C-alpha positions as CSV (number, residue, x, y, z in Angstrom):
1,M,24.9,0.4,4.4
2,A,25.8,-3.3,3.8
3,Y,23.5,-6.0,5.1
4,G,24.5,-9.6,5.2
5,V,25.5,-12.7,7.2
6,T,28.7,-14.7,7.0
7,G,29.1,-18.3,8.2
8,L,25.8,-18.0,10.1
9,A,25.1,-21.3,12.0
10,K,22.4,-22.1,14.5
11,S,21.6,-25.3,16.4
12,F,18.9,-26.2,18.9
13,G,20.7,-28.8,21.0
14,S,21.8,-31.5,18.6
15,L,19.5,-30.2,15.8
16,E,21.5,-28.2,13.3
17,V,19.1,-25.7,11.7
18,L,21.3,-23.2,9.8
19,G,24.4,-24.7,8.3
20,G,26.7,-21.8,7.7
21,L,24.9,-19.2,5.6
22,D,26.7,-16.6,3.5
23,L,24.1,-14.0,2.3
24,E,24.1,-10.4,1.1
25,F,20.9,-8.3,1.1
26,P,21.3,-5.4,-1.3
27,E,20.3,-2.1,0.2
28,G,17.0,-0.6,-1.0
29,S,15.8,-3.9,-2.7
30,V,13.6,-6.8,-1.8
31,T,15.3,-10.2,-1.2
32,A,13.1,-13.2,-1.1
33,V,14.5,-16.2,0.8
34,L,12.8,-19.3,-0.6
35,G,12.9,-22.7,1.1
36,P,10.8,-25.6,2.3
37,S,8.7,-25.3,5.4
38,G,10.8,-26.0,8.6
39,C,14.2,-25.3,7.0
40,G,15.1,-22.4,9.3
41,K,13.8,-19.4,7.5
42,T,12.0,-18.0,10.6
43,T,15.1,-18.7,12.7
44,L,17.1,-16.6,10.2
45,L,14.7,-13.7,10.5
46,N,14.7,-13.9,14.3
47,I,18.5,-13.6,14.3
48,L,18.5,-10.7,11.9
49,A,15.9,-9.0,14.1
50,G,18.0,-9.4,17.1
51,L,15.5,-11.7,18.8
52,D,17.9,-14.6,19.0
53,P,21.5,-13.8,20.0
54,D,22.6,-17.5,20.3
55,F,24.3,-18.2,17.0
56,S,27.7,-18.5,15.4
57,G,29.0,-16.4,12.5
58,S,28.5,-12.7,11.9
59,V,25.6,-10.5,11.1
60,E,26.3,-7.1,9.5
61,G,24.3,-3.9,9.4
62,F,21.1,-5.0,11.1
63,G,21.9,-3.8,14.6
64,E,22.5,-0.3,13.4
65,A,19.5,-0.2,11.1
66,G,16.7,-1.5,13.4
67,A,14.1,-3.7,11.9
68,S,10.3,-3.8,11.4
69,Y,9.0,-7.3,11.6
70,V,5.8,-8.7,10.0
71,F,5.1,-12.1,11.5
72,Q,3.2,-15.0,10.0
73,E,0.3,-14.2,12.3
74,D,-1.1,-10.6,12.4
75,R,-0.3,-10.3,16.1
76,L,-2.8,-7.6,16.7
77,L,-4.1,-7.1,20.2
78,P,-7.8,-7.8,20.1
79,W,-8.8,-5.3,22.7
80,L,-7.1,-2.4,20.8
81,S,-8.4,-0.5,17.8
82,A,-6.5,-0.6,14.5
83,R,-5.1,2.8,15.2
84,D,-3.9,1.8,18.7
85,N,-2.4,-1.4,17.4
86,V,-0.3,0.7,15.0
87,A,0.5,3.4,17.6
88,L,1.8,0.7,20.0
89,V,5.1,0.3,18.2
90,L,5.7,4.1,18.5
91,E,5.5,4.3,22.3
92,R,9.2,4.9,22.6
93,G,10.2,8.4,21.5
94,F,6.9,9.8,20.4
95,P,4.3,11.7,22.5
96,K,0.7,10.4,22.4
97,A,-0.7,12.9,20.0
98,Q,2.1,12.3,17.5
99,R,1.8,8.5,17.9
100,E,-1.9,8.7,17.0
101,A,-1.2,11.1,14.0
102,L,1.5,8.8,12.6
103,A,-0.8,5.7,13.1
104,L,-3.6,7.4,11.2
105,E,-1.2,8.3,8.5
106,A,0.0,4.7,8.2
107,L,-3.5,3.4,8.1
108,A,-4.5,5.9,5.4
109,A,-1.5,4.6,3.3
110,V,-3.0,1.1,3.3
111,G,-6.6,2.4,2.7
112,L,-7.9,1.8,6.2
113,E,-8.4,5.4,7.4
114,G,-12.2,4.6,7.7
115,S,-11.5,1.6,10.0
116,A,-9.1,3.2,12.4
117,G,-11.5,2.8,15.3
118,A,-12.3,-0.9,14.5
119,K,-11.0,-3.7,16.6
120,P,-9.3,-6.7,14.9
121,G,-12.4,-9.0,15.4
122,A,-14.4,-6.7,13.1
123,L,-11.9,-6.7,10.3
124,S,-11.4,-9.3,7.5
125,G,-8.2,-11.3,7.2
126,G,-7.0,-9.0,4.4
127,M,-7.8,-5.9,6.4
128,R,-5.9,-7.3,9.5
129,R,-2.9,-8.0,7.3
130,R,-3.0,-4.4,6.0
131,V,-3.0,-3.2,9.6
132,A,0.0,-5.3,10.3
133,I,1.7,-3.8,7.3
134,A,0.8,-0.3,8.3
135,R,2.3,-1.0,11.7
136,T,5.5,-2.2,10.1
137,F,5.9,0.9,7.9
138,A,5.0,3.2,10.8
139,Y,8.0,2.0,12.8
140,P,11.1,4.0,12.1
141,S,13.5,1.4,10.7
142,R,15.7,0.9,7.7
143,V,14.9,-2.8,7.2
144,L,11.7,-4.7,6.8
145,L,11.6,-8.4,7.8
146,L,8.5,-10.4,6.6
147,D,7.9,-14.0,7.6
148,E,5.5,-15.6,5.1
149,P,3.2,-12.7,5.6
150,F,0.7,-13.4,2.9
151,S,0.4,-17.2,3.1
152,A,-3.0,-17.2,4.9
153,L,-4.8,-15.1,2.3
154,D,-6.7,-16.3,-0.7
155,L,-5.0,-15.7,-4.0
156,K,-6.9,-12.6,-5.0
157,T,-6.5,-10.9,-1.6
158,R,-2.8,-12.0,-1.5
159,I,-2.0,-10.3,-4.8
160,A,-3.8,-7.1,-3.7
161,V,-1.9,-7.0,-0.3
162,M,1.4,-7.9,-2.0
163,D,0.9,-5.0,-4.4
164,L,0.2,-2.7,-1.5
165,F,3.3,-3.8,0.2
166,L,5.4,-3.3,-2.9
167,D,4.0,0.1,-3.6
168,L,4.8,1.3,0.0
169,R,8.2,-0.2,0.0
170,A,9.1,1.4,-3.4
171,R,7.9,4.7,-2.1
172,D,10.1,4.8,1.0
173,G,13.0,2.7,-0.4
174,R,13.6,0.5,2.7
175,T,15.6,-2.8,2.4
176,A,13.2,-5.8,2.7
177,I,13.7,-9.5,3.3
178,V,10.8,-11.8,2.8
179,V,10.9,-15.5,3.6
180,T,8.5,-17.8,1.8
181,H,8.0,-21.4,0.6
182,D,6.0,-20.3,-2.4
183,V,8.0,-20.0,-5.7
184,R,5.4,-17.7,-7.4
185,E,5.4,-15.5,-4.4
186,A,9.2,-15.2,-4.4
187,I,9.1,-14.2,-8.0
188,Y,6.3,-11.7,-7.5
189,L,8.1,-10.0,-4.6
190,G,11.9,-10.5,-5.0
191,D,14.4,-8.4,-6.8
192,R,16.9,-11.0,-5.6
193,I,15.9,-14.6,-4.7
194,T,18.0,-17.0,-2.6
195,T,16.9,-20.7,-2.3
196,L,17.8,-22.7,0.8
197,S,18.1,-26.4,1.3
198,D,16.2,-28.4,3.9
199,R,17.7,-28.6,7.4
200,P,20.4,-27.8,8.0
201,A,19.7,-24.8,5.7
202,R,22.4,-24.0,3.2
203,V,22.4,-21.7,0.2
204,R,21.6,-23.6,-3.0
205,D,21.2,-20.7,-5.4
206,T,21.1,-16.9,-5.5
207,L,19.9,-14.8,-8.5
208,D,18.9,-11.3,-9.3
209,T,15.7,-11.5,-11.2
210,G,16.1,-8.5,-13.5
211,L,12.3,-8.4,-13.8
212,G,10.1,-5.3,-14.0
213,R,6.9,-5.0,-12.0
214,A,4.7,-5.9,-15.0
215,D,6.7,-9.1,-15.7
216,R,6.0,-10.5,-12.2
217,D,2.3,-11.1,-13.0
218,Y,1.1,-14.6,-11.9
219,A,0.1,-15.3,-15.5
220,S,3.2,-13.9,-17.2
221,P,5.1,-16.3,-19.5
222,V,8.2,-14.2,-19.0
223,T,8.8,-15.9,-15.6
224,A,8.5,-19.5,-16.8
225,G,12.3,-20.1,-17.1
226,L,13.0,-18.5,-13.7
227,E,10.2,-20.5,-12.1
228,A,11.7,-23.8,-13.5
229,R,15.2,-22.8,-12.2
230,L,13.8,-22.2,-8.7
231,Y,11.9,-25.5,-8.6
232,R,15.0,-27.3,-9.7
233,S,17.0,-25.6,-7.0
234,I,14.5,-26.5,-4.3
235,L,14.0,-30.1,-5.4
236,S,17.6,-31.0,-6.1
């Protein structure tokens, strides 16, 4: 299935946010959308997720595929357990016993089977983020949308949770789109990286990294040239 946008434009009153984007998101890969804070990356994701129908241009593939969305905040309901927070997205189409079984399976995939009964207030930031990721993968969709999902974590925890996300995504092969303002994070996650300008957001550069998983290490010298190109694109 083809995923993409053509001539995608969006304004809030007189404020032009998206300035006519042409983007393709290769099926079964991770695309990182890199741009400065406030340039319209979240607006782009909201349109792809079907949360904002007020735009011009065309969006292809997303309506048929459905989307799982990881927001910047964990958005876990504090009065529900980790298991019930994951099961919540399965209320349509699944009986209660199956919802609970699928939720436990998703939590086990992120290493939290022993914390299924814990409420968010009893979990660390990294654990809450893993619950949010479990919830995303539990939802039956073909596309994963992630809005700066790791930015609130310290570097060590961030790398661990990003590795977890990449392992799960590689296992089930879903198409993923991650927006970020962090160059190193874009390199670590993206098979393809697109850089956007400041508002109104326009495409500055798109490249396929060609990097293996081992080459994406934060300390790897292999990515130095790519990092420099991305910084030049953002700062130009």
